[in-house]
C-alpha positions as CSV (number, residue, x, y, z in Angstrom):
1,X,10.1,10.8,-18.9
2,X,8.5,8.1,-17.4
3,X,10.1,8.4,-14.1
4,X,8.9,12.0,-14.3
5,X,5.4,11.0,-14.6
6,X,5.8,8.3,-11.8
7,X,7.0,11.3,-9.7
8,X,4.0,13.3,-10.3
9,X,2.1,10.4,-9.6
10,X,3.8,9.5,-6.3
11,X,3.6,12.9,-5.2
12,X,-0.1,12.8,-5.9
13,X,-0.3,9.7,-3.9
14,X,1.4,11.0,-1.0
15,X,-0.6,13.8,-0.5
16,X,-3.8,11.8,-0.9
17,X,-2.0,9.6,1.7
18,X,-1.7,12.5,4.1
19,X,-5.1,13.7,3.3
20,X,-6.7,10.3,4.1
21,X,-5.0,9.9,7.3
22,X,-6.1,13.3,8.4
23,X,-9.6,12.5,7.2
24,X,-9.6,9.4,8.9
25,X,-8.0,10.6,12.4
26,X,-11.0,13.3,12.3
27,X,-13.4,10.8,12.6
28,X,-12.0,8.1,14.8
29,X,-13.1,7.4,18.1
30,X,-11.0,8.1,21.3
31,X,-10.2,4.4,21.6
32,X,-9.5,2.8,18.2
33,X,-10.0,-1.0,17.5
34,X,-6.9,-2.1,15.9
35,X,-8.0,-5.9,15.9
36,X,-10.9,-7.9,16.8
37,X,-11.0,-11.5,16.7
38,X,-11.6,-14.4,18.8
39,X,-8.6,-14.3,20.5
40,X,-9.1,-10.9,22.0
41,X,-9.3,-7.3,21.1
42,X,-6.6,-4.8,20.7
43,X,-7.3,-0.9,21.2
44,X,-4.9,2.0,21.2
45,X,-5.3,5.8,21.4
46,X,-6.2,7.6,18.1
47,X,-3.3,10.1,18.6
48,X,-0.7,7.2,18.9
49,X,-2.2,5.5,16.1
50,X,-2.1,9.0,14.3
51,X,1.5,9.5,15.0
52,X,2.7,6.0,14.2
53,X,0.8,6.1,10.9
54,X,2.4,9.3,10.2
55,X,5.8,8.1,10.8
56,X,4.9,5.3,8.5
57,X,4.1,7.4,5.9
58,X,6.9,9.7,6.1
59,X,9.7,6.9,6.2
60,X,8.1,5.0,3.1
61,X,8.0,8.3,1.2
62,X,11.4,9.4,2.1
63,X,12.9,6.5,0.9
64,X,12.2,7.8,-2.8
65,X,14.7,10.7,-2.2
66,X,17.2,8.2,-1.2
67,X,16.7,5.9,-4.0
68,X,17.0,8.7,-6.3
69,X,20.0,10.1,-4.8
70,X,22.0,6.8,-4.6
71,X,21.0,5.4,-8.1
72,X,21.8,6.8,-11.4
73,X,19.5,4.3,-13.1
74,X,16.6,6.1,-14.4
75,X,14.6,3.0,-14.9
76,X,15.2,1.8,-11.0
77,X,14.0,5.2,-10.0
78,X,10.9,5.2,-12.0
79,X,10.2,1.4,-10.7
80,X,10.6,2.6,-7.0
81,X,8.2,5.5,-7.7
82,X,5.7,2.9,-8.9
83,X,6.4,1.0,-5.5
84,X,5.9,3.9,-3.5
85,X,2.8,4.8,-5.4
86,X,1.4,1.1,-4.6
87,X,2.3,1.2,-1.2
88,X,0.4,4.6,-0.8
89,X,-2.5,3.1,-2.1
90,X,-2.5,0.1,0.2
91,X,-2.0,2.6,2.9
92,X,-4.9,4.8,1.9
93,X,-7.2,1.4,1.5
94,X,-6.3,0.1,4.9
95,X,-6.5,3.3,6.4
96,X,-10.1,4.2,5.2
97,X,-11.3,0.1,6.0
98,X,-9.8,0.9,9.8
99,X,-11.7,4.4,10.0
100,X,-15.0,2.6,8.6
101,X,-14.6,-0.2,11.2
102,X,-14.4,2.2,14.0
103,X,-17.2,4.4,12.6
104,X,-20.6,4.2,14.2
105,X,-22.5,3.8,11.3
106,X,-23.7,0.2,9.9
107,X,-21.5,-1.0,7.1
108,X,-21.4,-4.4,5.1
109,X,-17.6,-5.3,5.4
110,X,-17.9,-8.3,2.9
111,X,-16.8,-6.2,-0.1
112,X,-14.0,-4.4,1.8
113,X,-11.7,-7.3,2.3
114,X,-11.5,-7.6,-1.9
115,X,-10.3,-3.9,-2.0
116,X,-7.7,-4.4,0.5
117,X,-6.7,-7.8,-1.3
118,X,-6.4,-6.0,-4.6
119,X,-4.5,-3.4,-3.4
120,X,-2.0,-5.7,-1.7
121,X,-2.2,-7.9,-5.0
122,X,-1.3,-4.5,-7.0
123,X,1.9,-4.2,-4.6
124,X,2.9,-7.8,-5.0
125,X,2.5,-7.6,-8.6
126,X,4.8,-4.3,-8.8
127,X,7.4,-5.9,-6.5
128,X,7.6,-8.8,-8.8
129,X,7.6,-7.1,-12.2
130,X,11.1,-5.8,-11.3
131,X,13.1,-9.0,-12.0
132,X,11.0,-9.0,-15.5
133,X,12.3,-5.3,-16.4
134,X,15.5,-6.5,-15.3
135,X,15.8,-9.6,-17.3
136,X,14.2,-7.6,-20.3
137,X,16.8,-5.0,-19.8
138,X,19.9,-7.4,-19.9
139,X,18.6,-9.3,-22.8
140,X,18.0,-6.3,-24.6
141,X,21.4,-4.9,-23.9
142,X,22.9,-8.4,-25.1
143,X,21.1,-8.2,-28.3
144,X,22.4,-4.7,-29.3
145,X,25.9,-5.6,-28.5
146,X,25.4,-8.3,-31.3
């Protein structure tokens, strides 16, 4: 049951990621600034960036089908759906920050970093939850045998 809920949430996050990619792509200038710091500036064409990000989004979301086919463990599949959801959330947040950074509108970036770090923290927290889930499943299986 929980795997079905995560599957629906994954599908919505994938559609939101694709929609966010298209939305940001439409507003990007021809030359997109990817990195701008004291050591220099890295720019790329918006079409190249679009296709790279599209391939990344596709590869990440296709992994759900591979895990679902290879694993018979519903708990692992549900956890993996959640992992891909958190990756999609991070992708959406990072993509929107990139789009805002390259826009011509004035924007205060002091709060943008917090949102990126929160979405990255969510992803790390989800990754670290799997050993806890596996341990709890193993300990409950031992107690049921007694």
